[in-house]
Residue, then its C-alpha position, 0 to 999 in steps of 0.5 A: m527871578s523871585t525870592d524865598h522867605t529869607g530874601k534870597a533870589t530863586p529861579s522863577g519856575g515859569e512865573l507869569p507875566p505881570e498882567e497875568k499875575r494881576g488877573t489871577y489875584a484880581a479873580i481871587f480877591g474879587r470873587r464873591d458868593v453871589r445871591a442875586f442874579h439877572s435872568d440873562r442866560i450864560p452863553d454856551d461858550v462861556l459856560a464851556r470855558v468855565l467847566t473846562a477850567a473846573h475839569h483842569a483842577p488837580s486831583v489825587g492819582f489823577m482820578q478826576p472824581w468830579d461830574f457836573l450836573l446842569v440844572g435849568s428846569r424851573s420845576t427841579r429848581e423849585r424842588v431844590k428851593e423848597l428843600s433849602d427853605r425847609e433846612r434853613r428854617a430848621a437851622a434857625v433854631f440853633f441861633d438865639e435872638p437877635r442873631r436868628d432874625k438876622y439869619l432869616s433876613m439874609k438872602l442866602e441863595g439864588i436858586l430861582d433867580a439864577p438862570l442855571n444851577l450846577c451840582v458838582t459831585c464826587d464819584p469815589t469809585r472813579g479810578g478803580p479800587q487802587v488810586l495812587g496816593r489815596n490809600s492813606i487819606p481816602e477823602t482826598d477824592v472829595y478834596s480834589t472835587c473841591l479844587a474843581v469848585q474853586n477853579l470853576w469859581l475863579a474862571a466864572r469871576a474872570e468871565g463876569v459870571g457870579v457863583g453862589w454855593v448853596s450849602i443849606l441842603r440835605n444830600a440824601e434828598l438832593r440825591d433823590i431830586l436829581g437822581i444821583p446814584p447812592h455811591v456818588i457824593p453831592v459836594a457843591y450845589l451852585c447857582l450861576g449867572y450874571p450878578e445883579e449888584g456886581f462884585s464890589g464890596r466885602p463878602l455879605l457875611e463880613s459886611s453884615g457883621w455876621r463874621k469878621r475876616l481873621p488876620l492872616a498872621s494869627l493863622v500861620s505857625y512856624e515849624e510846629w503847631g502854634a509856634q508864632s515866631h521863629n528865627g528862620w522866618a523872621g523876615f516873613s513873619t514881619t510881613l504878616a504882622p497886623q498894621t497899627n496905622 
């Protein structure tokens, strides 16, 4: 049995055993955006499990819009690296000093370090012209693909494999490099491999002082947008209150 927000007992509905629960949360809280990798190849069976986990993500209308493009060629990765470096220099102009220097000094990708790159794409035509549940919000195909990325990331963490998302890229040019059809959307370009420094510590952008993690309590509203308290949620809202000690 579990409890709802009022403390009332509710059916568990297939609650996982304690050790499996701990493993699930360990993967969530221990996941990191990895930028430095060993050159060791990911074994085929491990890669297959990680991709299978990604393929079991939920998707609107069960359309499964994702494809997984494996990139191992050094020459291809060099072209992607060149594209990333160019976009990174272009993005630097949007920051004032000293933030610009800090931005340029941080290692934000491991395109050539990682033994494997992976592009996760979304095909909005999959499932035909009418996909159940997608008429009102067409973007749910991309949202579904993002869920596949998250599944992949958590499964990789469970396997000890690091993942880094390279977002400083232009999709039009990435399409050209990888031969992706015009109607297919590149959603995530990922670096995969065993991390050089493990998974310990806080995320890089937090530990470097670039951004702080927002307190959860500041992001939760009750019954309507921006409402920070509500009698029916009093017990739950108390558990989210910032600790003062």
